N, C-alpha and C positions, 0 to 999 in steps of 0.2 A: 446549428452548431452548439456544442457543449463546451463550456469552459470549466476547468478544474483549478481550485485554489487550495494550496497546501499550507499547513502551518504546523508548528510544534517542534521543529528541529532545534538543535542547540548542542551545547557541550556538556558532557557528563563523565564522571569517573567510572572506571570499570566496576561492574556490579550494580550500577545504577539503572534508572528507568527513564523512559521518555514515552510520550504519547503523541503520535502524529495524527493530524486531521486532514481530510480531503473533502471539500464540498463541491458538488457539481451544480452548475447553473446553466440554464438554457432551455431548449425545447426538448424535454425528456418525455418520450411517448411510451416507453415500456420499461421493463426491468433492465438493470445494468449489471454487467460483470465489472467489478472494480478491483484493481490490483495495485500492489506496491512493488516497485523495482528499485534496485540500488546499483550504483556504479562508483567504484573507487578509482582514483587516478591510476592509469596504466592497466586497468582491468576491464573486462567485458561487463556489460549490463547483466544483472542477475535478478531473476524473479524471486520475490520474497513471499508473497501471499496474495490470495484473491478471496473475494466474497461476492456472492450473488444476492442482489437486493431483494429478489423475489421470495426467498425463503431463509436467507441468512446463512446458508451453507458456506463453508470455508475450505480452503485447501492451502497447505503450507509447503514451502521447500523444506527438505529434510533437515538442513542445518538450522532452521528457525523453529522447528517443532519443539514445544515445551517452553519456549521463551517468548515468542511473539504471538499476539492474538489480535485478530481483526473483528470488528463489530460494526454495526450500522444503525443509523437513525433515519429511516426511510422518509419520514415527514420533512426532514431537512435535506434529503439527498446527500447525506454526509456519512462517511466511513472513517473509522479510526484504526490505527495500528498501535497497540500497546506493546512496548518493547521492554522486557525485563531482563535482568542478569546480563546487561550489555557488556560486550567484549571489545577490545581495541580493533579487532578485525571486522566489527560491525560499522566502523567508520566509513562513510560513503555519502554521496548525494542520493537522497531517496526521492523517487518520482511516483506520483499517483497516475493511474491510467484507468480509462473507462471505455466500455463498449456495450452497445445494445445487444441483448441476448434474449432468446425466447425460452430457454430452459437452462437449468443449473448445470447440466452435464457438459456444457460448453465452457464453463467457468472453472478452469483448473490452473494450478500454479505454473504449468508449463506453457500456458497461453502467452503469445507474444504479439498477436495481430490486433492490438487495441487501437481504436481510431483516435481517441482523445488522450492527450497527455498534459500533465501539469508542468510547471517550470522547475520543480524540485525544491527540496528543503534539506539543508546540510545537517548531518548527524556526525558528531565527533566524540569518540570515546577515548579517554586518556587512561594510561596505566600508572 
């Protein structure tokens, strides 16, 4: 089993920035597709971005392009989500997810069948 530990959430004013962190622990045997999802009260879960640890390739949901950036530190099995120019509508619980993948082509922002999920970290953006 793989466990995911998230951190970095908090409260920020509109236009500010936050960096979320997700570290994977456990028996990691191959490359991972790691993603971020978010869910606001009363709304469906929404994919934010993904990164493939094998080559660092990323994919973003359209609404996040230009504002959010994912990166990884493979030696630590850790990925980051840098969030800039935050808006009140970005307020949500943000979840980290991971799945073993053999190639980057399977790691896209529309992917939903992640096997492992974190407990979430709250992001609140005030106006």
